[in-house]
C-alpha angles and dihedrals in degrees: 000000000000121000095252091051091050093051091048092048093052094045091047096052105029114069094182093053092044091049091047091051093048097042100040100033105021088229120135136198093263092050092073119087138163094272105042096050087064096041113101094174124099108296094024126110100220096116093043091048090052090051092049090051092048091050090046090055091048090052092046097245089121136029115233093238093044096082121076 
């Protein structure tokens, strides 16, 4: 599964992670796209996407080896 798909899956199925992302970072499901999930520069969401994936793994929405 690609990184964007993993982020979308976690945000779709985990209300606590989605609420954390929206409240703490003011970033919403539709804000993520193929480019900014891989962008670690200022304005990109690479670090945030990685954190969402890590939290999704911890909450068993994703398998560790499922994400490319």
